[in-house]
C-alpha positions in Angstrom: 38.6 21.0 25.1 36.2 18.1 24.4 33.2 20.3 25.2 34.6 22.9 22.7 35.1 20.2 20.0 31.6 18.9 20.6 30.1 22.4 20.3 32.0 23.0 17.0 30.7 19.7 15.7 27.1 20.5 16.5 27.5 23.9 15.0 28.8 22.4 11.7 25.9 19.9 11.5 23.4 22.7 12.1 25.0 24.9 9.4 25.0 22.1 6.9 21.4 21.4 7.6 20.4 25.0 7.1 22.5 25.3 3.9 21.0 22.2 2.3 17.7 22.4 0.4 14.7 21.6 2.5 13.7 17.9 2.1 10.0 17.0 2.1 8.6 13.8 3.7 8.6 11.7 0.5 12.0 10.2 -0.4 13.7 12.2 -3.2 11.2 15.1 -2.9 11.7 18.8 -2.1 9.3 21.1 -0.2 8.1 23.9 -2.4 7.1 26.1 0.6 10.2 28.2 0.0 12.3 29.0 -3.0 14.7 26.4 -4.3 18.0 27.0 -6.2 20.8 24.9 -7.6 18.8 21.6 -7.3 20.6 18.9 -9.4 18.6 16.0 -10.7 21.0 13.8 -12.6 22.6 16.1 -15.1 19.6 18.5 -15.0 19.3 21.5 -12.8 16.2 23.5 -11.7 15.2 26.3 -9.4 12.1 28.5 -8.7 11.6 31.8 -6.9 8.1 31.9 -5.4 5.2 29.4 -4.7 1.7 30.7 -3.9 -1.4 28.7 -3.0 -4.5 30.9 -3.2 -7.8 29.5 -1.8 -10.9 31.5 -2.4 -8.8 34.7 -2.8 -6.5 34.2 0.1 -2.8 33.1 -0.2 -2.3 30.3 2.4 1.2 29.4 1.4 2.6 26.2 0.0 3.5 24.5 3.3 2.6 20.8 3.0 3.3 20.6 -0.7 6.3 19.0 -2.5 7.8 18.3 -5.9 9.3 14.9 -6.8 11.9 15.3 -9.6 13.0 12.2 -11.6 15.0 11.7 -14.7 14.4 8.9 -17.3 16.6 9.0 -20.4 16.4 12.5 -21.8 13.3 13.5 -19.9 12.9 15.4 -16.6 9.6 14.9 -14.7 8.3 17.1 -11.9 5.4 15.6 -9.9 3.6 17.9 -7.5 1.8 16.3 -4.6 1.0 17.0 -0.9 3.1 15.4 1.9 1.9 12.1 3.2 -0.3 13.1 6.2 -0.3 16.7 5.3 -3.2 18.8 6.7 -3.8 20.0 3.1 -4.8 16.5 2.0 -5.0 16.6 -1.8 -2.8 18.7 -3.9 -5.8 20.9 -4.6 -9.3 20.7 -3.1 -12.2 23.1 -4.1 -15.3 22.5 -2.1 -16.9 25.9 -2.6 -18.7 26.2 -6.0 -19.9 29.7 -5.5 -18.8 32.8 -7.5 -15.2 33.9 -6.7 -14.2 30.5 -5.2 -11.3 28.4 -6.5 -7.8 27.1 -5.7 -4.7 28.2 -7.6 -1.2 26.9 -7.1 1.5 29.0 -9.0 5.2 28.3 -9.1 6.8 31.6 -10.3 10.2 31.8 -11.9 10.7 28.0 -12.6 14.0 27.6 -14.4 15.0 24.3 -16.0 18.5 23.7 -17.5 19.2 20.7 -19.7 22.4 18.5 -19.3 25.6 19.6 -21.0 25.4 19.3 -24.8 21.6 19.1 -24.8 18.7 21.5 -25.3 15.1 21.4 -24.2 12.6 21.3 -27.0 9.4 19.9 -25.5 7.2 20.4 -22.4 4.2 18.4 -21.3 1.5 18.4 -18.6 -0.6 15.7 -17.0 -3.0 15.3 -14.1 -2.4 12.1 -12.2 -5.8 11.6 -10.5 -8.7 13.8 -9.5 -12.5 14.0 -9.3 -15.3 16.4 -10.2 -19.0 16.6 -9.5 -21.3 14.8 -12.0 -21.6 16.6 -15.3 -18.8 19.1 -14.6 -16.2 19.7 -17.3 -12.8 21.4 -17.5 -12.9 22.2 -13.8 -9.2 21.5 -13.1 -6.5 22.4 -15.5 -2.7 22.4 -15.5 -1.0 24.9 -17.7 2.4 26.5 -18.2 1.2 30.0 -18.7 4.6 31.4 -19.9 7.2 29.0 -21.3 10.0 31.2 -22.7 12.4 30.0 -25.3 15.4 32.3 -25.7 13.2 35.2 -24.6 10.3 34.4 -26.8 7.0 33.2 -25.3 5.6 30.0 -26.7 2.2 28.4 -26.1 2.1 26.2 -23.0 0.4 22.8 -22.9 -2.8 22.5 -20.8 -4.8 19.4 -19.7 -7.9 19.0 -17.5 -9.9 16.4 -15.7 -12.5 16.0 -18.4 -9.7 14.8 -20.7 -6.8 13.4 -18.8 -4.4 13.0 -21.7 -0.8 14.1 -22.0 -0.7 17.6 -23.5 2.5 18.7 -25.2 4.1 21.8 -26.6 7.1 21.7 -28.9 9.4 24.7 -29.4 12.8 25.6 -30.7 15.6 23.9 -28.6 17.2 26.0 -25.9 19.6 25.2 -23.1 17.5 26.8 -20.3 13.9 27.6 -20.3 11.8 29.6 -17.8 8.1 29.0 -17.0 5.4 29.8 -14.5 3.4 26.6 -14.0 -0.1 27.3 -12.9 -2.1 24.4 -11.4 -5.6 25.5 -10.7 -9.1 24.4 -9.7 -12.2 25.7 -11.5 -14.9 27.7 -9.8 -18.1 26.2 -11.2 -18.2 23.0 -9.1 -16.4 21.1 -6.4 -13.3 19.1 -7.5 -10.0 17.7 -6.3 -6.6 17.0 -7.7 -4.2 14.6 -6.1 -1.2 15.2 -8.3 0.0 17.1 -11.3 3.0 16.4 -13.6 5.3 18.6 -15.8 7.9 17.0 -18.1 10.7 18.5 -20.1 12.4 16.6 -22.9 15.9 17.4 -24.2 17.8 16.5 -27.3 21.5 17.0 -28.4 22.1 20.6 -29.2 22.3 21.4 -33.0 26.0 22.4 -32.6 26.8 19.2 -30.8 24.9 17.2 -33.5 26.8 19.0 -36.2 30.2 18.3 -34.6 29.2 14.7 -34.2 28.3 14.4 -37.8 31.6 16.1 -38.8 33.5 13.7 -36.6 31.8 10.6 -38.1 32.5 11.9 -41.6 36.1 12.5 -40.6 36.4 8.9 -39.3 34.9 7.6 -42.6 37.4 9.6 -44.7 40.3 8.4 -42.5 39.3 4.8 -43.0 39.1 5.2 -46.8 42.6 6.7 -46.9 43.9 3.9 -44.7 42.4 1.2 -47.1 44.0 2.9 -50.1 47.4 2.8 -48.5 47.0 -0.9 -47.6 
């Protein structure tokens, strides 16, 4: 009987481990080697369908890469890095400057949903650190090639190593947006990227704001009537 109970317990633990999203080596991070769904980060949720890492025309897969999601106020940040000690090393490394070379990391079908009562209206990109050969420009860029807002494509922000500033795109607020972040290395000279960051900013939905305004106005009217009675 004890042996049976022990076997049942081990089976339950294994089943739970298989059902849970794969954790990466960094605390709070998730491996992007396989699709993720139903990931909750605070009141936000996100998922993606496919990750590909193409090096010089060959897809080598995203094993060794992870995403670290964090929430601060009304902003969700997604930082892409490689595992500590990963054989990949940097997030992206391009050592071949010949024609047709390059490194391209694509996350297809990324879906981000804002907290209840809020809608996403802004997306930004930023490169943490990286390096290029002397005199090289725009070798590494981070772009959201297809941010969709209620089915309509909107321009995505893009930043590169020659100008590591936060690039932002603002669009009509929507509860859930889809995008296909494309983090890539240029082909004209050697370069590296150690991290890339995407952020999404939400604000109260227009309907929620209107209801709040009506509620505040109603309270004001109620106070006036109460004063008159007194």
